[in-house]
C-alpha positions as CSV (number, residue, x, y, z in Angstrom):
1,M,26.2,-10.2,20.7
2,S,29.0,-9.5,18.3
3,E,28.1,-7.8,15.1
4,V,28.4,-9.6,11.8
5,T,30.9,-8.0,9.4
6,P,29.0,-6.3,6.5
7,V,29.4,-8.5,3.4
8,V,26.7,-7.1,1.1
9,E,27.1,-3.9,-0.9
10,P,24.1,-1.5,-1.0
11,L,21.6,-2.0,-3.8
12,L,21.9,0.9,-6.2
13,K,19.1,2.6,-8.2
14,E,19.4,3.4,-11.9
15,D,20.9,6.8,-11.0
16,G,23.7,5.1,-9.0
17,T,22.4,6.1,-5.5
18,P,21.6,3.5,-2.9
19,Y,18.0,2.4,-2.2
20,K,16.8,3.9,1.0
21,I,15.4,0.9,2.9
22,A,13.4,0.4,6.1
23,V,12.1,-2.6,8.1
24,L,8.7,-1.7,9.5
25,I,7.4,-3.6,12.6
26,P,4.1,-2.8,14.2
27,T,4.0,-3.7,17.9
28,I,2.3,-3.4,21.2
29,N,3.2,-4.8,24.6
30,N,5.6,-7.4,23.3
31,A,9.0,-5.9,24.3
32,D,10.8,-9.1,25.2
33,E,10.2,-10.8,21.8
34,L,10.8,-7.6,20.0
35,D,14.2,-7.5,21.7
36,I,15.0,-10.7,19.9
37,V,13.9,-9.4,16.6
38,L,15.9,-6.2,16.8
39,G,19.0,-8.1,18.0
40,R,18.8,-10.2,14.9
41,L,18.2,-7.2,12.6
42,G,21.2,-5.6,14.1
43,Q,23.4,-8.4,12.8
44,Q,22.1,-8.5,9.2
45,T,24.6,-9.1,6.4
46,Y,22.9,-6.2,4.6
47,P,23.4,-3.4,7.0
48,H,22.1,-0.4,4.9
49,F,18.6,-0.1,6.3
50,E,16.7,1.6,9.1
51,V,14.4,-0.2,11.5
52,V,11.1,1.6,12.2
53,I,8.8,0.5,15.1
54,S,5.2,1.6,15.1
55,D,4.2,1.2,18.8
56,S,0.5,1.4,19.7
57,K,1.0,2.9,23.1
58,S,2.7,-0.1,24.8
59,K,2.7,-0.2,28.5
60,D,5.9,-2.3,28.9
61,H,9.5,-1.4,28.1
62,T,9.1,-1.4,24.3
63,K,10.5,2.1,23.9
64,D,13.6,1.1,25.9
65,V,14.2,-1.9,23.7
66,C,14.0,0.3,20.6
67,E,16.5,2.8,22.1
68,K,18.8,-0.1,23.0
69,H,19.0,-1.3,19.4
70,G,18.9,2.1,17.7
71,A,15.6,1.6,16.1
72,T,13.3,4.5,15.2
73,W,10.4,4.5,17.6
74,I,7.1,6.0,16.6
75,E,4.3,6.4,19.0
76,D,1.2,5.2,17.2
77,P,-2.4,6.1,18.2
78,S,-4.0,3.4,16.1
79,R,-6.0,0.4,17.2
80,N,-5.2,-2.1,14.4
81,R,-2.2,-3.3,12.4
82,A,-3.2,-1.7,9.1
83,D,-3.6,1.8,10.7
84,A,-0.4,1.3,12.7
85,C,1.6,0.6,9.6
86,N,-0.1,3.5,7.8
87,F,0.7,5.9,10.6
88,A,4.4,5.1,10.2
89,L,4.4,4.9,6.4
90,N,3.0,8.4,6.1
91,Q,6.1,9.7,7.9
92,M,8.7,7.6,6.0
93,D,10.6,8.6,2.8
94,H,12.2,5.2,2.0
95,D,12.4,3.5,-1.4
96,L,11.8,-0.1,-0.2
97,V,9.9,-1.2,2.9
98,L,10.3,-4.6,4.4
99,F,7.6,-5.9,6.8
100,T,7.8,-8.4,9.7
101,D,6.3,-9.0,13.1
102,D,7.5,-8.6,16.6
103,D,7.6,-12.4,17.3
104,T,10.0,-13.5,14.6
105,V,13.5,-14.7,14.5
106,P,14.9,-13.0,11.3
107,P,17.8,-15.0,9.7
108,L,21.0,-12.9,9.3
109,E,20.6,-12.9,5.5
110,W,16.9,-12.0,5.5
111,V,17.2,-8.4,4.5
112,A,19.8,-9.2,1.8
113,N,17.8,-12.0,0.4
114,L,14.7,-9.8,0.0
115,V,16.4,-6.6,-1.3
116,R,18.4,-8.4,-4.0
117,W,15.4,-9.0,-6.1
118,F,14.5,-5.3,-6.6
119,D,17.3,-4.8,-9.1
120,N,14.6,-6.3,-11.4
121,P,12.1,-3.5,-12.3
122,E,9.3,-6.1,-12.7
123,V,9.4,-6.9,-9.1
124,G,6.8,-4.9,-7.3
125,A,6.9,-6.9,-4.1
126,V,8.6,-10.1,-2.9
127,G,8.1,-12.3,0.1
128,G,8.9,-15.8,1.5
129,P,7.5,-18.6,3.6
130,N,7.4,-18.7,7.3
131,F,7.7,-21.6,9.7
132,A,7.9,-22.1,13.5
133,P,11.4,-21.4,14.8
134,D,13.5,-24.4,16.1
135,D,13.1,-23.3,19.7
136,D,9.3,-23.3,19.7
137,P,7.8,-25.9,22.0
138,F,6.3,-29.2,20.7
139,G,2.7,-27.9,20.7
140,A,3.7,-24.9,18.5
141,K,5.5,-27.2,16.1
142,C,2.4,-29.3,15.9
143,A,0.5,-26.1,15.0
144,D,3.1,-25.4,12.4
145,V,2.7,-28.8,10.8
146,A,-1.1,-28.3,10.7
147,F,-0.6,-24.8,9.1
148,C,1.6,-26.3,6.4
149,T,-0.3,-29.5,5.7
150,R,-1.4,-30.2,2.2
151,F,-5.1,-30.5,1.2
152,M,-6.5,-29.0,4.5
153,T,-5.3,-25.4,4.7
154,A,-7.8,-23.6,2.4
155,G,-5.0,-22.0,0.4
156,T,-3.1,-20.4,3.2
157,R,0.4,-19.2,2.4
158,Y,2.2,-20.0,5.6
159,G,4.5,-22.6,4.2
160,A,4.2,-21.9,0.4
161,Q,7.4,-23.2,-1.2
162,P,6.8,-23.5,-5.0
163,K,9.7,-24.6,-7.1
164,G,12.0,-22.0,-8.5
165,E,14.1,-19.0,-7.4
166,L,11.6,-16.3,-7.9
167,V,8.0,-17.4,-8.5
168,P,4.9,-15.2,-9.3
169,I,2.4,-15.3,-6.5
170,T,-0.9,-13.5,-5.5
171,H,-0.2,-13.0,-1.9
172,N,2.7,-12.9,0.6
173,P,2.0,-12.9,4.4
174,G,2.9,-9.6,6.0
175,V,5.4,-11.3,8.3
176,N,7.9,-11.7,5.5
177,C,7.6,-9.4,2.6
178,A,9.0,-6.3,0.9
179,H,7.3,-3.6,-1.2
180,R,8.4,-0.6,-3.3
181,M,7.3,2.5,-1.4
182,A,6.1,4.1,-4.7
183,N,3.6,1.3,-5.2
184,L,2.4,1.5,-1.6
185,R,1.8,5.2,-2.0
186,E,0.1,4.7,-5.3
187,V,-2.6,2.4,-3.7
188,G,-2.9,4.5,-0.5
189,F,-1.1,2.0,1.7
190,F,-3.2,-0.4,3.8
191,E,-6.9,-0.1,3.9
192,E,-7.9,2.1,6.8
193,G,-9.7,0.2,9.6
194,C,-8.8,-3.2,8.1
195,I,-8.9,-5.4,11.2
196,G,-7.7,-8.6,9.5
197,A,-6.4,-9.9,6.2
198,E,-4.9,-6.4,5.7
199,D,-1.9,-7.9,3.9
200,V,-4.3,-9.9,1.6
201,V,-6.2,-6.7,0.8
202,L,-3.0,-4.7,0.2
203,D,-1.6,-7.3,-2.2
204,A,-4.9,-7.2,-4.1
205,K,-4.6,-3.5,-4.5
206,I,-1.0,-3.7,-5.6
207,Q,-1.9,-6.2,-8.4
208,R,-5.0,-4.3,-9.4
209,A,-2.6,-1.3,-10.0
210,G,-0.7,-3.5,-12.4
211,H,2.3,-4.4,-10.3
212,K,3.7,-8.0,-9.9
213,L,4.2,-10.0,-6.7
214,F,6.8,-12.8,-6.3
215,I,7.9,-15.3,-3.6
216,D,11.5,-16.3,-3.0
217,P,10.9,-19.9,-1.6
218,S,14.3,-20.1,0.0
219,N,13.9,-16.9,2.1
220,V,12.3,-18.4,5.2
221,M,11.2,-16.3,8.2
222,P,10.9,-18.2,11.5
223,H,7.6,-17.0,13.0
224,R,6.4,-18.2,16.4
225,R,3.2,-20.2,16.4
226,R,0.5,-19.9,19.1
227,R,0.6,-22.7,21.6
228,P,-2.3,-25.1,22.2
229,F,-4.9,-24.8,23.1
230,K,-6.5,-21.6,24.0
231,P,-4.1,-19.2,22.1
232,Y,-4.2,-21.5,19.1
233,M,-8.0,-21.7,19.0
234,K,-8.5,-18.0,19.6
235,Q,-6.1,-17.2,16.8
236,M,-8.0,-19.4,14.4
237,R,-11.3,-17.9,15.4
238,N,-9.9,-14.5,14.8
239,Y,-8.6,-15.6,11.4
240,G,-12.0,-16.8,10.3
241,Y,-13.8,-13.7,11.6
242,T,-11.5,-11.1,10.1
243,R,-11.2,-12.9,6.8
244,M,-15.0,-12.9,6.4
245,V,-15.3,-9.3,7.3
246,A,-12.5,-8.5,4.7
247,N,-14.2,-10.6,2.1
248,K,-17.4,-8.7,2.6
249,R,-15.7,-5.3,2.1
250,W,-13.4,-6.4,-0.7
251,P,-15.1,-9.3,-2.6
252,E,-12.2,-9.7,-5.0
253,I,-10.1,-11.4,-2.3
254,A,-12.8,-13.9,-1.4
255,V,-11.9,-17.6,-1.8
256,W,-14.6,-20.2,-1.7
257,S,-12.6,-22.5,0.6
258,H,-12.3,-19.9,3.3
259,T,-16.1,-19.4,3.3
260,A,-16.8,-23.2,3.1
261,I,-15.1,-23.7,6.5
262,G,-18.0,-21.9,8.0
263,F,-20.1,-25.0,7.6
264,F,-17.5,-27.3,9.3
265,P,-18.8,-26.8,12.9
266,W,-22.3,-27.6,11.7
267,L,-21.2,-30.7,9.7
268,T,-19.2,-31.8,12.7
269,A,-22.2,-31.5,15.0
270,A,-24.4,-33.4,12.5
271,T,-21.8,-36.1,12.0
272,L,-21.6,-36.7,15.8
273,L,-25.4,-36.7,16.3
274,A,-25.8,-39.2,13.4
275,L,-23.1,-41.4,14.9
276,L,-24.7,-41.3,18.3
277,Y,-28.1,-42.2,16.8
278,G,-26.5,-45.1,14.9
279,I,-25.0,-46.5,18.0
280,V,-28.1,-46.0,20.2
281,G,-30.3,-47.3,17.4
282,G,-28.5,-50.6,17.0
283,G,-26.0,-49.8,14.2
284,F,-23.2,-50.5,16.5
285,A,-23.8,-54.3,16.3
286,A,-20.4,-55.9,16.3
287,E,-21.1,-58.4,13.6
288,H,-22.0,-55.7,11.2
289,W,-19.0,-53.4,11.6
290,F,-16.7,-55.2,9.1
291,T,-19.1,-56.7,6.7
292,L,-21.5,-55.4,4.1
293,S,-24.0,-58.2,4.7
294,G,-27.1,-57.8,6.7
295,E,-29.9,-55.3,6.7
296,W,-28.8,-51.6,6.1
297,D,-31.4,-49.6,8.0
298,L,-31.1,-46.0,9.0
299,A,-29.4,-46.7,12.2
300,R,-26.6,-48.7,10.6
301,F,-26.1,-46.0,8.0
302,C,-25.9,-43.5,10.7
303,A,-23.2,-45.5,12.5
304,H,-21.1,-46.5,9.5
305,I,-21.1,-43.5,7.2
306,P,-20.0,-40.9,9.7
307,A,-17.3,-43.2,11.0
308,F,-16.1,-43.6,7.4
309,F,-15.9,-39.8,6.9
310,I,-14.1,-39.4,10.3
311,G,-11.6,-42.0,9.3
312,A,-11.1,-40.4,5.9
313,Y,-10.6,-37.0,7.5
314,V,-7.9,-38.3,9.9
315,A,-6.2,-40.2,7.0
316,I,-6.1,-37.2,4.7
317,S,-4.8,-35.1,7.6
318,W,-2.0,-37.5,8.3
319,L,-1.1,-37.7,4.6
320,G,-1.2,-33.9,4.2
321,A,1.0,-33.4,7.2
322,A,3.5,-36.1,6.1
323,I,4.0,-34.5,2.7
324,G,3.5,-30.8,3.9
325,T,6.3,-28.2,3.9
326,S,6.8,-27.7,7.6
327,P,10.5,-28.5,8.6
328,H,9.1,-29.7,11.9
329,R,7.5,-32.9,10.6
330,S,8.3,-35.9,12.8
331,I,6.5,-39.0,13.9
332,G,5.1,-37.0,16.9
333,T,4.0,-33.9,15.1
334,V,2.5,-35.7,12.2
335,F,0.6,-38.1,14.6
336,F,-1.1,-35.1,16.3
337,A,-1.7,-33.3,13.0
338,P,-5.3,-34.4,12.6
339,L,-6.2,-33.0,16.1
340,F,-4.6,-29.6,15.3
341,V,-6.2,-29.5,11.8
342,F,-9.6,-30.3,13.3
343,L,-9.2,-27.6,16.0
344,A,-8.2,-25.1,13.3
345,H,-11.2,-25.9,11.1
346,W,-13.5,-25.9,14.1
347,A,-12.3,-22.5,15.5
348,Y,-12.0,-20.9,12.1
349,G,-15.5,-22.0,11.3
350,Q,-16.7,-20.4,14.5
351,G,-15.1,-17.2,13.5
352,V,-16.8,-17.3,10.1
353,N,-20.1,-17.9,11.7
354,K,-19.6,-15.0,14.0
355,A,-18.8,-12.7,11.1
356,W,-21.9,-13.9,9.2
357,S,-24.0,-13.1,12.1
358,E,-22.5,-9.6,12.6
359,I,-22.5,-8.8,8.8
360,R,-26.2,-9.5,8.7
361,K,-26.7,-6.9,11.5
362,T,-24.2,-4.3,10.4
363,G,-24.1,-4.6,6.6
364,G,-20.5,-5.7,6.4
365,R,-18.8,-3.3,8.8
366,A,-18.4,-5.9,11.7
367,G,-15.5,-5.1,13.9
368,E,-14.2,-2.2,11.9
369,G,-11.6,-0.1,13.6
370,A,-10.5,-2.4,16.4
371,Q,-7.7,-5.1,16.1
372,I,-9.0,-8.5,16.7
373,D,-6.2,-10.8,17.9
374,D,-5.3,-13.5,20.5
375,R,-3.1,-10.9,22.1
376,I,-4.0,-7.6,23.7
377,R,-3.6,-5.2,20.8
378,T,-5.3,-2.1,22.1
379,A,-4.0,0.2,24.8
């Protein structure tokens, strides 16, 4: 690929010297997608930065890809994303650190659009939304629409696009954010052994130290979504599990909506059993489905009330998808949104229940030290 002619001057500190900037990417066994990421970073309109790869002992050709693109390769002994980042950060002397993942497609203005905000001393960190790239398959785009639906995402930040150029926020996903190194050092970087929600915990620590976080809604990072159904479901279960473990260890990041989804599998099972009882018990009588007349016995209640809630769930999912923020909304992706929302709630709830069970046994240290992911993240 031909390189883009640099068009952005380096950002200068108060003493007139340029900020020393790095993009940090933790990775393991994902060389082919990492190749795409590094190729895009090599064409940035802001060329004044270093790319640092923290590689957790990959068995593929990751090191060769890094050498091909001139990235700094660090062999990391860690077993999770938080520790992999910390291992690299402890060896870095940069002023600003940008974070992304090894399965993104960085826009050519991505670095410039994040760095520009740090001429404002109030900006401690800044990030942006992330959506599925245009070349993702249909199923992944359905997942993206589900991630970005209104009402049903329990406060996730995947597609957060508030109005304004630079908007205060409490959390930016680690796939698209930048931090001042001084602030990272002040809070001791990521929490050691944090197997999930490590970016949420870090942002909580940054704010606790008195620094402000912002989002640039226009600086979108294309981030590949997991395909249905096994990878998608496994990712959602892991999200639920790791978030509950993190909530136990750091209660200040807990959000009631994340915990509430733990009851979703149980409510689903109860709803289906009630519906089955209503049908078997006679509540399925055709003449009673569309009228309020007649006797309302337990069987009829069990047939109609669950059906009403199922219909409402589907309708809210459709509405939330239609007015959500995903750029991949279409008749097809919106139509399938209720299915993907349901699968996300079901799997996330399974993960929450797994965490509850292990926390009762371990006192809140479930899974500590090993990355839990839908990919193989350990050597």
